[in-house]
DSSP file (Angstrom, degrees, kcal/mol; ACC not computed):
  #  RESIDUE AA STRUCTURE BP1 BP2  ACC     N-H-->O    O-->H-N    N-H-->O    O-->H-N    TCO  KAPPA ALPHA  PHI   PSI    X-CA   Y-CA   Z-CA
    1    1 A Q              0   0    0      0, 0.0     2,-0.4     0, 0.0    27,-0.2   0.000 360.0 360.0 360.0 138.0  -55.0   34.3  -25.6
    2    2 A V        -     0   0    0     24,-0.1     2,-0.4    25,-0.1    24,-0.2  -0.962 360.0-161.1-119.2 137.0  -53.7   31.7  -28.2
    3    3 A Q  E     -A   25   0A   0     22,-0.6    22,-2.1    -2,-0.4     2,-0.4  -0.981  11.9-159.1-116.0 134.3  -55.5   28.6  -29.2
    4    4 A L  E     -A   24   0A   0    109,-0.5   111,-0.5    -2,-0.4     2,-0.4  -0.926  11.9-175.2-120.5 135.8  -53.6   25.8  -30.9
    5    5 A V  E     -A   23   0A   0     18,-2.0    18,-2.8    -2,-0.4     2,-0.2  -0.985  12.4-155.2-133.1 120.1  -54.7   23.0  -33.1
    6    6 A E  E     +A   22   0A   0     -2,-0.4     2,-0.3    16,-0.2    16,-0.2  -0.589  18.0 167.1 -90.1 157.4  -52.4   20.3  -34.3
    7    7 A S  E     +A   21   0A   0     14,-2.3    14,-2.7    -2,-0.2   110,-0.1  -0.974  41.3  66.0-157.1 163.7  -52.8   18.2  -37.4
    8    8 A G        +     0   0    0     -2,-0.3    11,-0.3     1,-0.3    14,-0.1   0.438  62.4 131.1 102.5  -1.9  -50.8   15.8  -39.6
    9    9 A G        +     0   0    0     12,-0.1     2,-0.3     9,-0.1    -1,-0.3  -0.239  23.3 117.6 -75.0 172.1  -50.2   12.9  -37.2
   10   10 A G  E     -e  119   0B   0    108,-0.7   110,-3.0   107,-0.1     2,-0.5  -0.994  61.7 -42.9 164.4-160.5  -50.8    9.3  -38.2
   11   11 A L  E     +e  120   0B   0     -2,-0.3     2,-0.3   108,-0.2   110,-0.2  -0.877  53.9 165.2-104.4 125.5  -49.3    5.9  -38.7
   12   12 A V  E     -e  121   0B   0    108,-2.6   110,-2.3    -2,-0.5     2,-0.1  -0.983  34.6-110.5-141.6 150.2  -46.0    5.6  -40.6
   13   13 A Q  E >   -e  122   0B   0     -2,-0.3     3,-2.2   108,-0.2    73,-0.2  -0.431  50.1 -82.9 -75.7 153.2  -43.4    2.9  -41.0
   14   14 A A  T 3  S+     0   0    0    108,-2.5    73,-0.2     1,-0.3    -1,-0.1  -0.319 120.3  28.5 -53.8 131.3  -40.0    3.1  -39.4
   15   15 A G  T 3  S+     0   0    0     71,-3.2    70,-0.7     1,-0.3    -1,-0.3   0.222 100.4 114.8  97.6  -9.2  -37.7    5.2  -41.7
   16   16 A G    <   -     0   0    0     -3,-2.2    70,-2.4    70,-0.3    -1,-0.3  -0.082  57.9-125.0 -81.4-178.5  -40.6    7.2  -43.0
   17   17 A S        -     0   0    0     67,-0.2     2,-0.3    68,-0.2    67,-0.2  -0.911  20.5-180.0-131.5 156.2  -41.5   10.9  -42.6
   18   18 A L  E     - B   0  83A   0     65,-2.1    65,-3.4    -2,-0.3     2,-0.5  -0.987  16.6-144.4-151.2 151.1  -44.3   13.0  -41.4
   19   19 A R  E     - B   0  82A   0     -2,-0.3     2,-0.3   -11,-0.3    63,-0.2  -0.963  13.5-159.5-122.3 121.1  -45.0   16.7  -41.1
   20   20 A L  E     - B   0  81A   0     61,-2.5    61,-2.5    -2,-0.5     2,-0.3  -0.664   6.9-162.5 -88.1 145.2  -47.0   18.1  -38.1
   21   21 A S  E     -AB   7  80A   0    -14,-2.7   -14,-2.3    -2,-0.3     2,-0.4  -0.943   8.1-162.9-128.1 155.5  -48.7   21.4  -38.3
   22   22 A C  E     -AB   6  79A   0     57,-1.7    57,-2.1    -2,-0.3     2,-0.4  -0.936   8.4-159.6-138.6 108.3  -50.0   23.6  -35.6
   23   23 A A  E     -AB   5  78A   0    -18,-2.8   -18,-2.0    -2,-0.4     2,-0.4  -0.771  10.7-158.4 -95.1 138.5  -52.4   26.4  -36.5
   24   24 A A  E     -A    4   0A   0     53,-2.7     2,-0.3    -2,-0.4   -20,-0.2  -0.873   6.6-148.6-115.2 139.9  -52.8   29.2  -34.0
   25   25 A S  E     +A    3   0A   0    -22,-2.1   -22,-0.6    -2,-0.4     3,-0.1  -0.704  55.9  67.0 -96.8 160.2  -55.6   31.7  -33.5
   26   26 A G  S >  S-     0   0    0     -2,-0.3     3,-0.8   -24,-0.2   -24,-0.1   0.055  78.7-105.1 104.1 145.9  -54.9   35.2  -32.2
   27   27 A R  T 3  S+     0   0    0      1,-0.2     3,-0.3     2,-0.1    -1,-0.1   0.623 109.9  64.2 -80.2 -10.7  -53.2   38.2  -33.6
   28   28 A T  T >>  +     0   0    0    -27,-0.2     3,-2.2     1,-0.2     4,-0.7   0.252  61.6 115.0-101.2  15.6  -50.1   37.9  -31.4
   29   29 A F  G X4 S+     0   0    0     -3,-0.8     3,-2.1     1,-0.3    -1,-0.2   0.910  72.5  60.6 -46.5 -49.0  -48.8   34.5  -32.8
   30   30 A S  G 34 S+     0   0    0     -3,-0.3    -1,-0.3     1,-0.3    -2,-0.1   0.680  98.7  58.2 -58.0 -21.7  -45.7   36.2  -34.1
   31   31 A S  G <4 S+     0   0    0     -3,-2.2     2,-0.3     2,-0.1    -1,-0.3   0.638  92.3  88.2 -82.8 -14.0  -44.7   37.2  -30.6
   32   32 A Y  S << S-     0   0    0     -3,-2.1     2,-0.4    -4,-0.7    68,-0.2  -0.612  72.3-131.3 -92.4 142.0  -44.6   33.8  -29.1
   33   33 A T  E     -F   99   0B   0     66,-2.5    66,-2.8    -2,-0.3     2,-0.4  -0.739  34.3-150.2 -73.8 135.5  -41.9   31.2  -28.9
   34   34 A M  E     +FG  98  51B   0     17,-1.9    17,-2.5    -2,-0.4     2,-0.4  -0.876  17.8 178.1-113.2 145.5  -43.4   28.0  -30.2
   35   35 A G  E     -FG  97  50B   0     62,-3.2    62,-2.2    -2,-0.4     2,-0.4  -0.967  22.3-138.5-142.0 162.8  -42.5   24.5  -29.2
   36   36 A W  E     +FG  96  49B   0     13,-3.3    12,-2.4    -2,-0.4    13,-1.6  -0.959  22.1 173.5-115.1 139.9  -43.2   20.9  -29.7
   37   37 A F  E     -FG  95  47B   0     58,-2.6    58,-2.8    -2,-0.4     2,-0.3  -0.885  11.7-154.9-130.3 166.2  -43.3   18.3  -27.0
   38   38 A R  E     -FG  94  46B   0      8,-2.7     8,-3.6    -2,-0.3     2,-0.4  -0.992   4.7-161.2-143.3 159.9  -44.3   14.7  -27.0
   39   39 A Q  E     -F   93   0B   0     54,-2.0    54,-2.3    -2,-0.3     6,-0.2  -0.946   4.7-161.8-144.1 116.1  -45.5   12.2  -24.5
   40   40 A A    >   -     0   0    0      4,-0.5     3,-2.3    -2,-0.4    52,-0.1  -0.593  45.7 -78.5 -89.1 155.5  -45.4    8.4  -24.8
   41   41 A P  T 3  S+     0   0    0      0, 0.0    -1,-0.1     0, 0.0     3,-0.1  -0.259 118.6   7.2 -55.4 134.9  -47.7    6.1  -22.6
   42   42 A G  T 3  S+     0   0    0      1,-0.2     2,-0.3    -3,-0.1    -3,-0.0   0.458 113.0 101.0  73.8   0.8  -46.2    5.8  -19.2
   43   43 A K  S <  S-     0   0    0     -3,-2.3    -1,-0.2     1,-0.1     3,-0.1  -0.759  74.3-102.1-115.7 160.3  -43.6    8.4  -19.8
   44   44 A E        -     0   0    0     -2,-0.3    -4,-0.5     1,-0.1     2,-0.1  -0.345  50.6 -85.7 -75.6 162.3  -43.1   12.0  -18.9
   45   45 A R        -     0   0    0     -6,-0.2     2,-0.4    -2,-0.1    -6,-0.2  -0.460  51.0-151.4 -68.5 139.6  -43.6   14.8  -21.4
   46   46 A E  E     -G   38   0B   0     -8,-3.6    -8,-2.7    -2,-0.1     2,-0.2  -0.945  13.7-117.2-124.2 135.6  -40.5   15.3  -23.5
   47   47 A F  E     +G   37   0B   0     -2,-0.4   -10,-0.2   -10,-0.2     3,-0.1  -0.438  33.6 169.8 -65.8 134.5  -39.1   18.4  -25.2
   48   48 A V  E     -     0   0B   0    -12,-2.4    13,-2.6     1,-0.3     2,-0.3   0.764  56.7 -38.1-109.4 -52.5  -38.8   18.0  -29.0
   49   49 A A  E     -GH  36  60B   0    -13,-1.6   -13,-3.3    11,-0.3    -1,-0.3  -0.975  45.7-161.6-169.8 158.7  -38.0   21.4  -30.4
   50   50 A S  E     -GH  35  59B   0      9,-1.9     9,-2.0    -2,-0.3     2,-0.3  -0.979   7.4-155.7-147.7 162.2  -38.8   25.1  -30.1
   51   51 A I  E     -GH  34  58B   0    -17,-2.5   -17,-1.9    -2,-0.3     7,-0.2  -0.992  23.0-113.7-140.8 142.1  -38.3   28.2  -32.4
   52   52 A A    >   -     0   0    0      5,-2.2     3,-1.5    -2,-0.3   -20,-0.1  -0.203  41.3 -96.4 -70.0 167.3  -37.9   31.8  -31.6
   53   53 A W  T 3  S+     0   0    0      1,-0.3   -21,-0.2   -22,-0.2    -1,-0.1   0.789 125.7  37.5 -61.2 -26.7  -40.6   34.3  -32.6
   54   54 A N  T 3  S-     0   0    0    -23,-0.1    -1,-0.3     3,-0.0    18,-0.1   0.353 112.0-115.1-101.8   3.7  -38.8   35.2  -35.8
   55   55 A G  S <  S+     0   0    0     -3,-1.5    -2,-0.1     2,-0.2    17,-0.0   0.472  83.1 119.0  81.7  -1.1  -37.6   31.8  -36.6
   56   56 A A  S    S+     0   0    0      1,-0.1     2,-0.4    -5,-0.1    -1,-0.1   0.701  70.7  41.9 -75.9 -22.3  -33.9   32.8  -36.2
   57   57 A I        -     0   0    0      2,-0.0    -5,-2.2     0, 0.0     2,-0.4  -0.980  64.9-178.8-130.2 136.4  -33.1   30.4  -33.3
   58   58 A T  E     -H   51   0B   0     -2,-0.4     2,-0.3    -7,-0.2    -7,-0.2  -0.998   8.4-162.4-134.4 143.4  -34.2   26.8  -32.8
   59   59 A Y  E     -H   50   0B   0     -9,-2.0    -9,-1.9    -2,-0.4     2,-0.3  -0.881  10.0-167.3-113.3 150.6  -33.6   24.2  -30.1
   60   60 A Y  E     -H   49   0B   0     -2,-0.3   -11,-0.3   -11,-0.2   -12,-0.1  -0.990  25.3-106.2-138.6 152.7  -33.9   20.5  -30.4
   61   61 A G    >>  -     0   0    0    -13,-2.6     3,-1.6    -2,-0.3     4,-1.6  -0.335  42.0-105.2 -68.8 159.3  -34.1   17.6  -28.1
   62   62 A D  T 34 S+     0   0    0      1,-0.3    -1,-0.1     2,-0.2   -14,-0.1   0.815 118.0  40.6 -56.3 -33.3  -31.0   15.4  -27.9
   63   63 A T  T 34 S+     0   0    0      1,-0.2    -1,-0.3     3,-0.0   -15,-0.0   0.425 114.4  53.4 -99.9   7.2  -32.5   12.5  -29.9
   64   64 A M  T X> S+     0   0    0     -3,-1.6     3,-2.7   -16,-0.1     4,-2.7   0.719  73.9 110.2-109.1 -26.1  -34.3   14.7  -32.5
   65   65 A E  B 3< S+c   68   0A   0     -4,-1.6     4,-0.1     1,-0.3   -16,-0.0  -0.261  88.8  19.3 -56.9 131.2  -31.5   17.0  -33.8
   66   66 A G  T 34 S+     0   0    0      2,-0.5    -1,-0.3     1,-0.1     3,-0.1   0.116 127.4  54.5  93.6 -20.6  -30.7   16.0  -37.4
   67   67 A R  T <4 S+     0   0    0     -3,-2.7    17,-1.3     1,-0.1     2,-0.3   0.708 102.9  52.6-105.9 -37.0  -34.0   14.2  -37.9
   68   68 A F  E  <  -cD  65  83A   0     -4,-2.7    -2,-0.5    15,-0.2     2,-0.4  -0.787  59.1-168.2-108.5 144.0  -36.6   16.8  -36.9
   69   69 A T  E     - D   0  82A   0     13,-2.3    13,-3.0    -2,-0.3     2,-0.3  -0.962   4.8-160.7-134.1 120.9  -37.0   20.3  -38.2
   70   70 A I  E     + D   0  81A   0     -2,-0.4     2,-0.3    11,-0.2    11,-0.2  -0.752  20.8 160.9 -96.0 144.5  -39.1   23.0  -36.7
   71   71 A S  E     - D   0  80A   0      9,-1.8     9,-3.0    -2,-0.3     2,-0.3  -0.943  19.1-151.1-151.9 170.4  -40.2   26.0  -38.7
   72   72 A R  E     - D   0  79A   0     -2,-0.3     2,-0.5     7,-0.3     7,-0.2  -0.996  12.2-157.0-148.6 149.8  -42.8   28.6  -38.7
   73   73 A D  E > > - D   0  78A   0      5,-2.7     5,-2.3    -2,-0.3     3,-0.8  -0.920   8.7-171.9-128.6 104.4  -44.9   30.9  -41.0
   74   74 A N  G > 5S+     0   0    0     -2,-0.5     3,-0.6     1,-0.2   -44,-0.2   0.752  84.2  62.4 -66.9 -26.1  -46.1   33.9  -39.1
   75   75 A A  G 3 5S+     0   0    0      1,-0.2    -1,-0.2    -3,-0.1    -2,-0.0   0.783 113.5  35.2 -72.6 -21.2  -48.2   35.0  -42.0
   76   76 A R  G < 5S-     0   0    0     -3,-0.8    -1,-0.2     2,-0.2    -2,-0.2   0.270 106.7-125.6-108.8  10.1  -50.2   31.8  -41.7
   77   77 A N  T < 5 +     0   0    0     -3,-0.6   -53,-2.7    -4,-0.2     2,-0.4   0.882  67.6 134.1  46.8  47.4  -50.0   31.6  -37.9
   78   78 A T  E   < -BD  23  73A   0     -5,-2.3    -5,-2.7   -55,-0.2     2,-0.4  -0.974  44.0-165.3-131.0 140.1  -48.6   28.2  -38.2
   79   79 A V  E     -BD  22  72A   0    -57,-2.1   -57,-1.7    -2,-0.4     2,-0.3  -0.961  17.4-159.3-118.8 140.8  -45.7   26.2  -36.8
   80   80 A Y  E     -BD  21  71A   0     -9,-3.0    -9,-1.8    -2,-0.4     2,-0.4  -0.832  15.4-159.2-121.0 156.4  -44.5   22.9  -38.4
   81   81 A L  E     -BD  20  70A   0    -61,-2.5   -61,-2.5    -2,-0.3     2,-0.6  -0.912  11.8-164.6-129.1 104.7  -42.5   19.9  -37.3
   82   82 A Q  E     -BD  19  69A   0    -13,-3.0   -13,-2.3    -2,-0.4     2,-0.4  -0.832  11.3-169.9 -90.2 126.1  -41.0   17.9  -40.2
   83   83 A M  E     +BD  18  68A   0    -65,-3.4   -65,-2.1    -2,-0.6     2,-0.3  -0.949   9.2 171.6-120.4 136.0  -39.9   14.5  -39.0
   84   84 A K        +     0   0    0    -17,-1.3   -67,-0.2    -2,-0.4   -68,-0.2  -0.909  59.0  31.6-137.9 165.1  -37.8   12.1  -41.0
   85   85 A S  S    S-     0   0    0    -70,-0.7    -1,-0.2    -2,-0.3   -68,-0.2   0.939  82.3-167.0  51.1  49.8  -36.1    8.8  -40.3
   86   86 A L        -     0   0    0    -70,-2.4   -71,-3.2   -73,-0.2   -70,-0.3  -0.409   7.2-162.0 -77.9 146.4  -38.8    8.0  -37.8
   87   87 A K    >   -     0   0    0    -73,-0.2     3,-1.6   -72,-0.1     4,-0.1  -0.734  35.4-105.1-117.9 168.1  -38.2    5.1  -35.3
   88   88 A P  G >  S+     0   0    0      0, 0.0     3,-2.0     0, 0.0    33,-0.4   0.834 118.3  66.8 -59.4 -34.0  -40.6    3.2  -33.2
   89   89 A G  G 3  S+     0   0    0      1,-0.3   -49,-0.1   -49,-0.0    -3,-0.0   0.562  88.3  67.1 -63.6  -7.8  -39.3    5.1  -30.3
   90   90 A D  G <  S+     0   0    0     -3,-1.6    -1,-0.3     2,-0.0     2,-0.1   0.503  71.1 120.7 -90.2  -4.3  -40.8    8.3  -31.7
   91   91 A T    <   +     0   0    0     -3,-2.0     2,-0.3    30,-0.2    29,-0.2  -0.387  40.6 103.6 -59.9 128.4  -44.3    7.0  -31.2
   92   92 A A  E    S- I   0 119B   0     27,-2.1    27,-2.9    -2,-0.1     2,-0.6  -0.969  77.5 -76.0 176.9 171.5  -46.1    9.4  -28.9
   93   93 A V  E     -FI  39 118B   0    -54,-2.3   -54,-2.0    -2,-0.3     2,-0.5  -0.853  47.9-146.8 -86.6 127.4  -48.7   12.1  -28.7
   94   94 A Y  E     -FI  38 117B   0     23,-3.1    23,-2.0    -2,-0.6     2,-0.4  -0.858  13.4-162.4-106.0 130.7  -47.1   15.3  -30.1
   95   95 A Y  E     -F   37   0B   0    -58,-2.8   -58,-2.6    -2,-0.5     2,-0.4  -0.915  11.3-145.4-117.6 134.0  -48.2   18.7  -28.5
   96   96 A C  E     -F   36   0B   0     -2,-0.4    18,-2.2   -60,-0.2     2,-0.3  -0.793  25.9-177.5 -92.1 140.8  -47.8   22.1  -29.9
   97   97 A A  E     -FJ  35 113B   0    -62,-2.2   -62,-3.2    -2,-0.4     2,-0.4  -0.989  18.9-143.2-146.5 148.3  -47.2   24.9  -27.2
   98   98 A A  E     -FJ  34 112B   0     14,-2.0    14,-1.6    -2,-0.3    13,-1.5  -0.914  10.8-167.9-115.6 140.2  -46.8   28.6  -27.1
   99   99 A N  E     -F   33   0B   0    -66,-2.8   -66,-2.5    -2,-0.4     3,-0.2  -0.965  10.8-169.4-134.4 114.8  -44.5   30.5  -24.7
  100  100 A W  S    S+     0   0    0     -2,-0.4    -1,-0.1     9,-0.2     3,-0.1   0.781  83.0  60.8 -76.1 -22.4  -44.7   34.2  -24.3
  101  101 A Q  S    S-     0   0    0      8,-0.4     2,-0.2     1,-0.2    -1,-0.2   0.794 109.4 -93.5 -79.0 -32.1  -41.4   34.5  -22.3
  102  102 A G        -     0   0    0     -3,-0.2    -1,-0.2     7,-0.2   -69,-0.1  -0.808  66.5 -13.6 141.3 179.2  -38.9   33.2  -24.8
  103  103 A L        +     0   0    0     -2,-0.2     2,-0.3    -3,-0.1   -51,-0.1  -0.162  67.7 156.7 -55.2 137.1  -37.1   30.1  -25.9
  104  104 A S        -     0   0    0    -53,-0.1   -45,-0.1     1,-0.1   -53,-0.0  -0.987  44.4-155.5-159.2 150.5  -37.3   27.2  -23.5
  105  105 A R  S    S+     0   0    0     -2,-0.3     2,-0.6   -58,-0.1   -58,-0.2   0.265  72.6  99.3-104.6   2.4  -37.0   23.5  -23.3
  106  106 A M    >   -     0   0    0      1,-0.2     3,-1.9   -60,-0.1     4,-0.3  -0.810  63.0-152.2-103.7 121.9  -39.2   23.3  -20.2
  107  107 A S  G >  S+     0   0    0     -2,-0.6     3,-1.8     1,-0.3    -1,-0.2   0.824  92.8  64.7 -54.3 -34.5  -42.8   22.5  -20.5
  108  108 A R  G 3  S+     0   0    0      1,-0.3    -1,-0.3    -3,-0.1    -2,-0.0   0.689  93.2  63.0 -68.1 -14.0  -43.8   24.4  -17.5
  109  109 A E  G <  S+     0   0    0     -3,-1.9     2,-0.5   -10,-0.0    -8,-0.4   0.505  84.4  92.5 -86.6  -4.6  -42.8   27.7  -19.2
  110  110 A Y    <   -     0   0    0     -3,-1.8   -11,-0.2    -4,-0.3     3,-0.0  -0.797  53.9-171.5 -97.3 131.9  -45.4   27.2  -21.9
  111  111 A E        +     0   0    0    -13,-1.5     2,-0.4    -2,-0.5   -12,-0.2   0.796  66.7  48.1 -92.5 -28.7  -48.7   28.9  -21.3
  112  112 A H  E     -J   98   0B   0    -14,-1.6   -14,-2.0  -109,-0.0     2,-0.3  -0.920  62.7-176.0-123.2 139.1  -50.8   27.6  -24.1
  113  113 A W  E     -J   97   0B   0     -2,-0.4  -109,-0.5   -16,-0.2   -16,-0.2  -0.951  17.6-135.9-133.2 148.4  -51.2   24.0  -25.4
  114  114 A G        -     0   0    0    -18,-2.2  -109,-0.2    -2,-0.3     3,-0.1  -0.364  36.7-103.1 -86.8 177.0  -52.9   22.2  -28.2
  115  115 A Q        -     0   0    0   -111,-0.5  -110,-0.1     1,-0.1   -20,-0.1   0.673  63.9-110.8 -80.2 -16.0  -54.9   18.9  -27.8
  116  116 A G        -     0   0    0    -20,-0.1     2,-0.4     1,-0.0   -21,-0.2   0.046  16.5-122.1 100.2 150.7  -52.2   16.7  -29.3
  117  117 A S  E     - I   0  94B   0    -23,-2.0   -23,-3.1  -110,-0.1     2,-0.3  -0.999  24.7-125.7-132.3 124.0  -51.7   14.7  -32.4
  118  118 A Q  E     - I   0  93B   0     -2,-0.4  -108,-0.7   -25,-0.2     2,-0.5  -0.563  23.7-173.5 -79.4 127.0  -50.9   10.9  -32.3
  119  119 A V  E     -eI  10  92B   0    -27,-2.9   -27,-2.1    -2,-0.3     2,-0.4  -0.987   3.9-177.3-115.2 126.5  -47.8    9.7  -34.2
  120  120 A T  E     -e   11   0B   0   -110,-3.0  -108,-2.6    -2,-0.5     2,-0.5  -0.993   7.8-165.7-126.4 129.3  -47.4    6.0  -34.3
  121  121 A V  E     -e   12   0B   0     -2,-0.4     2,-0.2   -33,-0.4  -108,-0.2  -0.960  10.9-153.6-116.1 124.5  -44.3    4.5  -36.0
  122  122 A S  E      e   13   0B   0   -110,-2.3  -108,-2.5    -2,-0.5    -2,-0.0  -0.633 360.0 360.0 -95.8 149.9  -44.5    0.7  -36.8
  123  123 A S              0   0    0     -2,-0.2    -1,-0.1  -110,-0.2  -110,-0.1   0.445 360.0 360.0 -93.3 360.0  -41.4   -1.4  -37.0
């Protein structure tokens, strides 16, 4: 079982940066693929990024690549999402998720979820 807690969200102006963190409990963190998703009001949950258990492979959503960077520190049981050049369209609740089976862009394949962290980008 993995429990996930996100932090680092907040209000930022367009063009600014934020770094989200997701702290995981449990001894098997390093075995999980980790992902970030986001959900804006009235919209479906959207894939943001994912990272393999060893950090060697990363996937990004189409509108995030080049602006967002996912990374992980298995010694600290933490995954990060560095976001730069933020736009008002990036405003959403950002969720951290863990997937035992492997890299995926599909939210339904992630077994464990955090409670979410609000990111608001003002114009």
